[in-house]
N, C-alpha and C positions, 0 to 999 in steps of 0.2 A: 633668417627667413626659412620656415619649414619646407621640406622637400615636397614635391607634388604628391607622392605616394602616401606620406603621413597625413596630408590634408584629405585625401581620398579615403583612407582607412577611418579617420575620424568622422567623416561625412557618413560613411557606411553605418558606423555605430549609431548615429542619430536617427537612422531609418527604422530601426527596430520598433515595432509597434504591436499592439494587441492582434493576435491571430483570430480572424473571423471566418475564414473559409478553409476548406480542404486543401486547395492549391497553395495557400499561404502556409498552411501547416507543414506540407510536404517540402516547401522551399525552406522553411525554418529547420526542418530536420536535416536537409542537405547542408545547410550552413553550419549546424552543430557538427556534422560529420567532418567538414573541412577544418575546423578549429578545435576538434575534440582534445587534442594534446596540448592546448594552450596552458601556459603557466599562470598560476594564480597572481592576482595583483599586476596584470599586465593589461594593456587595452584589449588584447584578444581574450584573455581570461575573464575580464569584465563582461565582454560581449557574450562569451559562452555562458556565463552565469545568468545573464539577462535572458538569453535565448531559451535556456532550460526552464526558467521560471514561467515564461509565457507559453512554452510548449506544454508544461504540466497543467497550466490553467485551462488550455484548450482541451487537453485530453480528459481532465477532470469533468468538463462540461459536456464533451461529446462522446466519451467512451468511459462512462462511470463504471467502477467495479463495485458490485454489491458485496455486502458482507456475507461471509459463508453462513450456512445453516448451523445452528449451535451444535447439534449432534454430530454432524460431519466434521466440525472443527475439533470436537473432542476426539473423535476416531482418528483424525489426521494426526493430532498431537501424540496420541497414544502410539501410533505407528512410527512416528519420528523418534520417540524416546524408547520404544520397545516395551511399553507398559502393558501389563496384563489387566484383565477385567478385575482380578482380585485387588491389584494395586490401585486401580481406579476406585473400587469401593472404599479403600482406606482414605483416599483423597475426598471422596464425597461425604465420608462420615458414616455411611451405611453400606456395609459390604454387599448386602442382599439387594441394594437398589441399583448397582451398576448395570446389571444386565437389563433391568426394566427400563432405565434411562436410555441405554444404547438401542434397545428394541423399540423405543418410543411408546412404551406402555405407561410411563410416568413422566411428569414434568420436572424439570429442575427447580429446586427451591432456592430461595435467596442465599441461605447458608452454603448450599452446594455451589452455587455460582461464585460466591466469595472464595471458597476453597479452590475451585478450578482456576479462577483468575490468579490467585496468589501462588498456587503450587505449580500450575502448568503454564502459567503466563499467557493464557488466552484472554484477550481483552473482554472485559465485563460487558461492553456494549454488544459484542458478538453473542455472548451467552444469554443476554436479556431478551434477544429477539424472539418473537413468537414462532412456533413451529408446530407442524401437524403431528398429532398422536396417531399411533397405529390402530 
């Protein structure tokens, strides 16, 4: 016969449900904090995995993170990699276009987007977004 604590732990695992309110979200975060170091393939590890999935779903619905502006994404990646405007021009295929793109005087073309995505590893869906020109 299983011990009472095992039965209670298993019962707690069955209570995990979709998070619909902010208090439920905060309660789920506290529960994750309590079992954060649980080992995989254990009851606590399974519980942790389920909790993180429902927390992620709630956060995606209630705290969406919009994709960055394409030009800001390029500038950020340039800063991360120490890339110069001249080097960006080589990636774009047009050395003279780099400053025009960065100053928002010219739009990115599809070949430029392909090159940026492939060489700088910026997701194409970020680069394809519409943005304002100067």
